[in-house]
N, C-alpha and C positions, 0 to 999 in steps of 0.2 A: 504494499500500499506506499502510495504517496506521502510523505511525511511534510512536505510543502505546506499545505492546507493548515496541520495541525501546529505548524512554527506561527504561521501568519495568524491563524487562530488566537496561540497562546501572547502573539505581538498586542492582539487586539484587545485581548482581556487586560492587559499590562497597561494601554493608550484607555481604556476607561478608567481602569483606577486612579490613575492618575488625573484624569479629567474630574473624577469625582472629589478627588482629593484638592482641587484647583477652585470647581465648584462649592466646595463647604467653605475654604478659605474666604472667599469673596462674600461668602452670605456673613460669614462670621465678622469681617470687615466691615459690612453695610450695618449689619446691627451692630457692632461698637460704635460707629460713626452716628447713628440714630440715637444712641444711648447717651452719646457727648451732647448732640442738639436739644434732649431732653434736659441735661443737666444745667446746659446755657440758660434753656426755658424757665427752670424752677431757679436759677440763680438771679433772672431779672425780677420773675415775679415776687422772690423774697425780699430783695432789695426794694422793689416798688412798696412794697407794703411795709418795710421799714421806714422811709422818705416818707410815706401818708403819715404814719404814725408822728414821726417827727415834725411833720407840718404842722401837728395841734400844739405844739410848744414855738417859742419864739427860736428862731434859726438864721442864720446870716445868708447872707448873699451868696458869700465864699460854697457854704452846704448846698446851696441850690445850684451851683455852677459844678461841684464837684459830682452831685447827682448826674446832673447833665451829661458829664463827659464819661462817667461810667458807665451808662446806658447808651450812649455811642458807643462805646469800645464793646459792649455787651451784641449790639448788635452788628459790629465789624465782625467779631468772634464769630457769630452765628454765619452771617455771610460766607465766610472762609470754609466752617463746617458744613455748611450747606453744598458748597461747592466741592468739595472733598466727598461728599456724599454722591454727588452727580456721578463724580468720577469712579466710583467705588461700585456703582450702580450699572455704571458702562462695563466695567470690568466683570461685573457679575454675571451681564447679559453674554457677553463672550466666551466666557465659562461655561455657562450652560449650552450656548451653541455648541460649543466645543464638545461637550460633554454628550447632545445628542447626537453629534456626528459620530464619536467614536463609540457609541453604541448600535448605530445603524451599521458601521464597519466592522464590530463586532459579529453583530447578527449575520451579516453577510459572510463573513468568514466560515463561523458555526454552520449555516446552509452550505457550503463549498465542503466542509467535515463530512456533514452528514451524506450529501450527494456523491463525495469521494468513497465513504464506506459502501454505501449501497451499489453503487457500480463495481466496488471489489466484490461486494459479495454475488452480483449478479454473473459476474465473470467466472467465478467459483464455481457457482449452482451451474454454469454453461459448460464449464469445464469437465463437473462430475456427470451432467448427463450426457456429453460428448464419450466419456468414458465408459459409462454404462451401457450407452446403446452399441457402443463397439465391441464390449463383452458380450452383450447379447446377440451380435451378428455372428461373433466367432463362434458362438454356443450352438447358433442354429446352421452355419455353415459345418460344424461338426456332425451334425447327425444324418 
């Protein structure tokens, strides 16, 4: 039997494992960045609540300026993290597409292995039938 298809099927399995690992890593990266965005949002909400509580008592203009600067800093940080999230989501989509392609290739290679096995079995059955026919003819001719 031809081992070429088996070798190619094994390579396809390895490619699927690699693609699955890359897809998993990309998914984890997206989840980590989404958690970072949620953390920045919690920081902003907490800071706004503290500032609103401080507004009820006397405060200086410098406090207001500092508050606004910090909120602007948080907005900038959120924009940067959102950009990272978009990049990570694109990488995740690419990894998912690569995984799908690897799975298709693996299915093709497995089908070729099955076809080769089936063809080999058919050839063996034909050879066996031919041998039986020849033996039957010899017995018939001996009579």
